[in-house]
Every structure is written in C-alpha cells, then in structure tokens.
N, C-alpha and C positions, 0 to 999 in steps of 0.2 A: 636352642636351638641351635646355639655356634660347632653344635657338635655338626650337622648338617654342613652349615658353612665348610668346614673343615673339611669333610667325608672324602669329598671331591680331591680335594689335593694331597691328604695323607693318599688317597689311592696312584693319584700319579708320581708322589713319588719312589712308594713299593714300587714300581715299574719301573721309576727310571735306574732305582738301588740295583734292578736284577742285571741291569745290560753286561757285556762285558764277559771276557774268560777266566781273568782271573782276579785275582781279591784284588792288587791295584787298581784294572779298570772299573772294577765295579764298585772300588770307594770313589774314585776320580767323579763319574757318572751318578753315583750318589749324591756325591758333594753338588754337584754342577743344579743335579733334578731339587735337591734342600735350598738349592739359596733362590734359585728361582721360585720357589712355591712361598719361603719364610725366612728369609733373608741370612744371616749368617749362624743363623741358631738352625736355621734348618739344612743349612751347609754340611752341621758338625753331626745332627742326628741321620742327614743321608747318606755321607762318610764310611759312616757308622754300623749302619743295615748296609749299605751297600757291602764292606769289608769282611762283616757275620755270616753272609748272605754266599761266603765261594766256599767251594766245595775240597 
C-alpha cells in the first residue's frame, strides 16, 4: 500500500529531475522537486538523479 502512495511522488520527482539544459540546471530542479516531495533526503536524491540524467 505504501508503494501506491509513493508512486505519484516518484513520478513527479523523475519529471522534475529532467528539467534543464545542462547538469547544473537538472541537479537544481531535481533537488527542488525532491525537497518538495520528500524533504531533505528527497533533495539529495533529486539532485543526484538530475545530475545523472545530463547528457
């Protein structure tokens, strides 16, 4: 049941992590999205995912 509640939040996090044209912008938007969804730990994960998705 907990996974069902987290799925929309993870989807939003993934979408926000993909915003931006370079690694810095993607890390920043991922961090902000993660912070909104899951607090400080989400900010770290979102920033990491954002930076990792940069080409």
